[in-house]
C-alpha positions as CSV (number, residue, x, y, z in Angstrom):
1,M,125.0,29.4,244.9
2,P,124.7,31.8,247.8
3,R,121.1,30.5,248.3
4,S,118.6,28.3,246.5
5,I,117.1,30.0,243.5
6,M,113.7,28.8,242.3
7,P,112.8,29.8,238.7
8,R,109.5,31.6,238.3
9,G,108.8,29.6,235.1
10,I,109.5,30.1,231.4
11,E,107.9,32.9,229.4
12,Q,108.3,34.2,225.8
13,V,110.2,37.5,226.1
14,A,110.5,40.1,223.4
15,L,114.2,40.6,222.4
16,E,113.8,44.4,222.7
17,E,112.8,44.0,226.4
18,L,116.1,42.3,227.4
19,D,118.5,44.4,229.4
20,L,122.1,43.5,228.4
21,R,124.0,45.4,231.1
22,F,126.0,42.3,231.9
23,A,127.1,41.7,228.4
24,P,130.6,43.3,229.0
25,L,131.3,40.5,231.5
26,R,131.1,37.8,228.8
27,L,133.3,37.1,225.8
28,I,131.6,36.1,222.5
29,S,133.5,33.8,220.2
30,P,132.6,34.4,216.5
31,V,133.2,30.7,215.8
32,Q,130.8,29.7,218.5
33,V,128.2,32.3,217.3
34,A,128.5,30.9,213.7
35,R,128.0,27.4,214.9
36,L,125.0,28.3,217.0
37,K,123.5,30.3,214.2
38,A,123.6,27.2,212.0
39,E,121.9,25.2,214.7
40,V,119.2,27.8,215.2
41,E,118.5,28.0,211.5
42,R,118.1,24.2,211.5
43,D,116.3,23.6,214.8
44,G,115.2,27.0,216.2
45,I,116.2,28.2,219.7
46,R,115.5,25.3,222.0
47,Q,117.2,26.3,225.2
48,P,115.7,29.3,227.1
49,V,117.8,32.3,228.0
50,V,118.0,33.1,231.7
51,V,116.7,36.5,232.9
52,A,116.8,38.2,236.4
53,T,113.7,40.2,237.3
54,E,114.8,41.9,240.6
55,V,118.0,43.6,239.6
56,E,116.0,46.7,238.8
57,P,112.2,47.2,238.9
58,R,110.5,46.4,235.6
59,R,113.7,45.3,234.0
60,R,114.5,41.9,232.6
61,V,118.3,41.5,232.8
62,L,119.9,38.8,230.8
63,L,122.2,36.5,232.7
64,D,122.8,33.6,230.3
65,G,122.2,33.3,226.6
66,F,124.2,36.2,225.1
67,K,125.1,34.2,222.0
68,R,121.5,33.2,221.5
69,V,120.4,36.8,221.7
70,R,123.1,37.8,219.1
71,V,121.9,35.0,216.8
72,A,118.3,36.0,217.3
73,R,119.1,39.5,216.2
74,E,120.9,38.3,213.1
75,L,118.0,36.0,212.2
76,E,115.4,38.7,213.1
77,I,113.8,36.5,215.7
78,S,111.7,38.8,217.9
79,R,110.9,36.6,220.9
80,L,112.8,34.1,222.9
81,P,111.9,31.6,225.6
82,A,113.3,32.8,228.9
83,T,113.6,31.3,232.4
84,L,112.8,34.0,234.9
85,L,114.7,34.3,238.2
86,A,113.6,36.7,241.0
87,V,117.1,37.7,242.1
88,D,119.0,40.9,242.9
89,A,122.2,42.0,241.2
90,P,124.8,40.2,243.4
91,T,122.8,37.0,243.3
92,A,122.4,37.4,239.5
93,L,126.1,37.7,239.1
94,A,126.6,34.6,241.2
95,A,124.1,32.8,239.0
96,M,126.0,33.8,235.9
97,L,129.1,32.3,237.3
98,H,127.6,29.0,238.6
99,S,125.5,28.4,235.6
100,N,128.6,28.1,233.5
101,A,130.8,26.2,236.0
102,S,129.6,22.7,235.1
103,H,130.6,22.9,231.4
104,R,133.5,25.3,231.8
105,G,131.6,28.0,229.9
106,M,133.7,30.9,231.2
107,T,137.3,31.9,231.0
108,A,139.2,32.9,234.1
109,L,139.1,36.5,232.9
110,E,135.3,36.4,232.6
111,E,135.1,35.0,236.2
112,G,137.5,37.8,237.2
113,W,135.2,40.4,235.7
114,I,132.3,39.1,237.8
115,V,134.3,39.0,241.0
116,R,135.6,42.5,240.3
117,T,132.0,43.7,239.8
118,L,130.9,42.2,243.1
119,C,133.8,43.8,244.9
120,R,133.9,47.2,243.3
121,E,130.2,47.9,242.6
122,H,128.5,45.9,245.4
123,G,131.0,46.4,248.2
124,L,132.1,42.8,248.8
125,T,135.5,42.1,250.3
126,Q,137.6,39.3,249.0
127,V,136.6,37.3,252.1
128,S,132.9,37.9,251.7
129,A,133.1,37.3,247.9
130,A,134.7,33.9,248.6
131,A,131.9,33.0,251.0
132,F,129.2,34.4,248.8
133,L,130.5,32.5,245.7
134,R,131.5,29.4,247.6
135,H,135.1,29.6,246.4
136,H,138.4,29.7,248.3
137,Q,139.8,33.1,248.9
138,S,142.9,32.2,246.8
139,W,140.5,31.6,243.8
140,I,139.0,35.1,244.3
141,C,142.5,36.7,244.6
142,R,143.8,35.0,241.4
143,R,140.8,36.2,239.4
144,L,141.1,39.8,240.7
145,R,144.8,39.8,240.0
146,L,144.2,38.6,236.4
147,C,141.8,41.6,235.8
148,E,144.2,44.0,237.4
149,Q,147.3,42.9,235.5
150,I,145.8,43.1,231.9
151,E,145.5,46.6,230.4
152,E,141.9,47.8,230.1
153,A,142.5,48.5,226.4
154,L,143.4,44.8,225.9
155,Q,140.3,43.7,227.8
156,D,138.2,45.9,225.5
157,D,139.9,44.2,222.5
158,L,139.0,40.8,224.1
159,R,135.3,41.8,224.3
160,L,135.4,42.9,220.7
161,G,136.9,39.6,219.6
162,L,140.1,41.2,218.4
163,L,142.3,39.3,220.9
164,A,142.2,35.7,222.1
165,P,141.9,35.1,225.9
166,A,145.0,32.9,225.9
167,V,147.0,35.7,224.2
168,A,145.7,38.3,226.6
169,R,146.8,36.1,229.6
170,E,150.3,35.8,228.2
171,L,150.5,39.6,227.5
172,G,149.3,40.2,231.1
173,R,152.5,38.7,232.3
174,L,154.3,41.8,231.0
175,P,154.5,45.1,232.8
176,R,151.4,47.2,232.0
177,G,153.5,49.8,230.1
178,Q,154.7,47.2,227.6
179,Q,151.5,45.2,227.0
180,L,149.9,47.5,224.3
181,R,153.2,47.6,222.3
182,A,153.5,43.9,222.5
183,A,149.9,43.5,221.4
184,R,150.5,45.5,218.3
185,V,153.4,43.1,217.4
186,V,151.1,40.1,218.0
187,R,148.5,41.5,215.7
188,D,150.9,42.7,213.0
189,Q,152.7,39.3,212.9
190,G,149.6,37.1,213.5
191,L,151.3,35.3,216.4
192,S,149.8,32.3,218.1
193,S,149.4,32.1,221.9
194,R,152.5,29.7,222.0
195,Q,154.5,32.2,220.0
196,V,153.3,35.0,222.3
197,A,154.4,33.0,225.3
198,R,157.9,32.8,223.8
199,L,157.9,36.5,223.0
200,V,156.9,37.4,226.6
């Protein structure tokens, strides 16, 4: 992490209070959501979501727990336990990245979206982003290149669950002008990522 972050404690937070501005930086797997929903129906929500309180005054911005929030909505759960972090937006983005690193909870593309947000919206250079996130500059460069080489329309399909990350990465090897046409073939034929690799 760029600096030590001390949680302010755990509170019960109303679902309607949560600011989901960072949701487009995460992919939601329907299979994982269904599995989590079964667990919550059986045991309730045991792990607190993580919320940043200093991204914007009087806003509670969700950093971790997007699947839990979706399940809570489906099950009409109105309040969730939340760990509160007093961090600004760049540090919040770094916290998202590092909280998922230990259990490989993010794809390379999700990591790329966070890096791109830090560089484009918060003015970090690749060198400063590498230092801030405690990653090598080549790691930063690879994530940015992955975001840049995949058509935005395909990235939107990924967020909607219409395209698998492995398939998107394969399609990203094609010139941008050919990716959407190839994606239509993939969907029409129901190709696996291995088959897409051969097609590419």
